[in-house]
Structure formats: C-alpha cells, structure tokens
PAVORO-485356 format. One record per residue: x, y, z of N, C-alpha, C in turn. Coordinates in nm, 3 decimals, m for minus. Layout:
// PAVORO-485356
> n.X, n.Y, n.Z, ca.X, ca.Y, ca.Z, c.X, c.Y, c.Z
> X, Y, Z, X, Y, Z, X, Y, Z
...
END
This chain:
// PAVORO-485356
> n.X, n.Y, n.Z, ca.X, ca.Y, ca.Z, c.X, c.Y, c.Z
> 1.483, m1.434, 1.656, 1.467, m1.344, 1.544, 1.551, m1.217, 1.574
> 1.621, m1.169, 1.474, 1.701, m1.050, 1.495, 1.622, m0.926, 1.502
> 1.674, m0.824, 1.562, 1.608, m0.695, 1.581, 1.578, m0.632, 1.444
> 1.668, m0.649, 1.351, 1.652, m0.585, 1.217, 1.532, m0.647, 1.146
> 1.510, m0.777, 1.156, 1.395, m0.841, 1.098, 1.266, m0.793, 1.161
> 1.267, m0.781, 1.290, 1.149, m0.728, 1.360, 1.111, m0.590, 1.317
> 1.213, m0.508, 1.303, 1.190, m0.366, 1.257, 1.127, m0.369, 1.118
> 1.174, m0.457, 1.033, 1.122, m0.466, 0.896, 0.977, m0.513, 0.894
> 0.943, m0.610, 0.977, 0.806, m0.658, 0.984, 0.711, m0.552, 1.046
> 0.757, m0.482, 1.143, 0.673, m0.377, 1.202, 0.654, m0.263, 1.098
> 0.757, m0.233, 1.023, 0.745, m0.133, 0.915, 0.643, m0.180, 0.810
> 0.644, m0.307, 0.778, 0.549, m0.362, 0.680, 0.408, m0.347, 0.731
> 0.387, m0.375, 0.862, 0.251, m0.362, 0.918, 0.205, m0.215, 0.917
> 0.298, m0.127, 0.950, 0.258, 0.019, 0.949, 0.228, 0.064, 0.808
> 0.308, 0.024, 0.711, 0.281, 0.061, 0.569, 0.150, 0.000, 0.524
> 0.123, m0.127, 0.566, m0.001, m0.191, 0.527, m0.120, m0.116, 0.583
> m0.116, m0.073, 0.708, m0.227, m0.001, 0.765, m0.246, 0.133, 0.695
> m0.140, 0.202, 0.662, m0.155, 0.330, 0.592, m0.213, 0.307, 0.453
> m0.168, 0.207, 0.380, m0.215, 0.176, 0.246, m0.361, 0.134, 0.250
> m0.403, 0.062, 0.350, m0.543, 0.017, 0.355, m0.639, 0.126, 0.396
> m0.600, 0.210, 0.494, m0.693, 0.310, 0.547, m0.680, 0.448, 0.486
> m0.568, 0.480, 0.421, m0.552, 0.611, 0.357, m0.500, 0.600, 0.215
> m0.572, 0.522, 0.128, m0.523, 0.504, m0.006, m0.528, 0.634, m0.091
> m0.628, 0.719, m0.063, m0.635, 0.845, m0.139, m0.519, 0.936, m0.112
> m0.476, 0.940, 0.011, m0.362, 1.025, 0.046, m0.229, 0.968, m0.006
> m0.216, 0.839, m0.003, m0.101, 0.772, m0.059, m0.100, 0.795, m0.212
> m0.214, 0.788, m0.275, m0.222, 0.808, m0.419, m0.185, 0.950, m0.459
> m0.224, 1.047, m0.379, m0.183, 1.185, m0.407, m0.037, 1.209, m0.386
> 0.029, 1.130, m0.302, 0.168, 1.147, m0.275, 0.253, 1.051, m0.361
> 0.189, 0.948, m0.416, 0.260, 0.833, m0.478, 0.320, 0.860, m0.615
> 0.334, 0.751, m0.688, 0.402, 0.751, m0.815, 0.325, 0.827, m0.924
> 0.396, 0.898, m1.008, 0.330, 0.978, m1.112, 0.262, 0.889, m1.215
> 0.321, 0.777, m1.248, 0.261, 0.693, m1.355, 0.128, 0.634, m1.308
> 0.105, 0.626, m1.179, m0.024, 0.576, m1.132, m0.128, 0.685, m1.129
> m0.086, 0.810, m1.126, m0.180, 0.925, m1.123, m0.228, 0.961, m1.263
> m0.150, 0.932, m1.362, m0.195, 0.964, m1.500, m0.304, 0.873, m1.541
> m0.406, 0.928, m1.606, m0.518, 0.845, m1.654, m0.488, 0.811, m1.802
> m0.522, 0.692, m1.839, m0.506, 0.651, m1.975, m0.626, 0.702, m2.056
> m0.611, 0.712, m2.192, m0.723, 0.767, m2.270, m0.852, 0.686, m2.263
> m0.841, 0.555, m2.240, m0.959, 0.474, m2.236, m1.038, 0.472, m2.104
> m0.978, 0.531, m2.002, m1.042, 0.531, m1.868, m1.092, 0.670, m1.831
> m1.202, 0.677, m1.764, m1.242, 0.808, m1.711, m1.148, 0.852, m1.598
> m1.150, 0.980, m1.567, m1.063, 1.035, m1.465, m1.096, 0.987, m1.325
> m1.220, 0.945, m1.300, m1.260, 0.905, m1.168, m1.243, 0.754, m1.142
> m1.145, 0.691, m1.196, m1.125, 0.551, m1.185, m1.087, 0.511, m1.043
> m1.138, 0.393, m0.996, m1.103, 0.340, m0.867, m0.982, 0.249, m0.869
> m0.925, 0.225, m0.984, m0.813, 0.129, m0.995, m0.695, 0.164, m0.907
> m0.649, 0.285, m0.903, m0.532, 0.314, m0.813, m0.564, 0.289, m0.664
> m0.686, 0.327, m0.622, m0.722, 0.305, m0.482, m0.730, 0.155, m0.451
> m0.783, 0.076, m0.542, m0.784, m0.070, m0.521, m0.642, m0.129, m0.521
> m0.558, m0.075, m0.610, m0.419, m0.119, m0.611, m0.347, m0.093, m0.476
> m0.368, 0.028, m0.425, m0.302, 0.062, m0.295, m0.362, m0.024, m0.181
> m0.490, m0.046, m0.183, m0.548, m0.131, m0.075, m0.496, m0.276, m0.091
> m0.482, m0.325, m0.211, m0.425, m0.457, m0.231, m0.282, m0.466, m0.181
> m0.204, m0.364, m0.211, m0.067, m0.360, m0.158, m0.068, m0.353, m0.004
> m0.161, m0.279, 0.050, m0.172, m0.274, 0.197, m0.204, m0.408, 0.259
> m0.291, m0.482, 0.198, m0.326, m0.618, 0.248, m0.201, m0.706, 0.239
> m0.129, m0.694, 0.129, m0.007, m0.773, 0.112, 0.097, m0.736, 0.220
> 0.118, m0.608, 0.247, 0.211, m0.566, 0.351, 0.165, m0.620, 0.488
> 0.034, m0.611, 0.518, m0.017, m0.661, 0.643, 0.007, m0.816, 0.656
> m0.015, m0.887, 0.548, 0.011, m1.028, 0.552, 0.158, m1.061, 0.577
> 0.247, m0.990, 0.504, 0.391, m1.012, 0.525, 0.433, m0.978, 0.667
> 0.390, m0.861, 0.715, 0.427, m0.819, 0.850, 0.367, m0.910, 0.956
> 0.244, m0.948, 0.937, 0.173, m1.033, 1.036, 0.235, m1.173, 1.044
> 0.266, m1.229, 0.931, 0.328, m1.365, 0.937, 0.470, m1.363, 0.988
> 0.539, m1.250, 0.967, 0.675, m1.238, 1.015, 0.680, m1.217, 1.166
> 0.581, m1.151, 1.221, 0.584, m1.121, 1.364, 0.536, m1.236, 1.453
> 0.468, m1.335, 1.388, 0.417, m1.444, 1.468, 0.517, m1.554, 1.483
END
C-alpha cells in the first residue's frame, strides 16, 4: 500500500473520531446550510448532530477497512 493511501485512511479515522465525539463543535464550525433551521423544525433539533455522528461512523468505517 502506498504512503499516500495510508495518510488518507489515517485522516479518515481522525475525522471520524472528531465527528463522532465532537459533533457540536463541528456543527458550530461547519456548513451554514446545516445551521439554518427550517420553519417546520424547532431550533433545538438533533438532526445535525446525528448527521455528523453518522458521517463520523462512515469515516471510521472507511479508514478502518483501508488500514487493515
């Protein structure tokens, strides 16, 4: 496996850990369209946090399978 692929997989694992354990901080720093609330939803929605945790699990899966 080339060094560049290993760096990519390690980066995916690091991003996955950050997204899983710090979704609130990522949400505060993240995309503006995810921070805006739609008229039908209350402001305290958990959807963005769940989305970031789901992305984190996906990153962990990609990084973990690539490193093995």
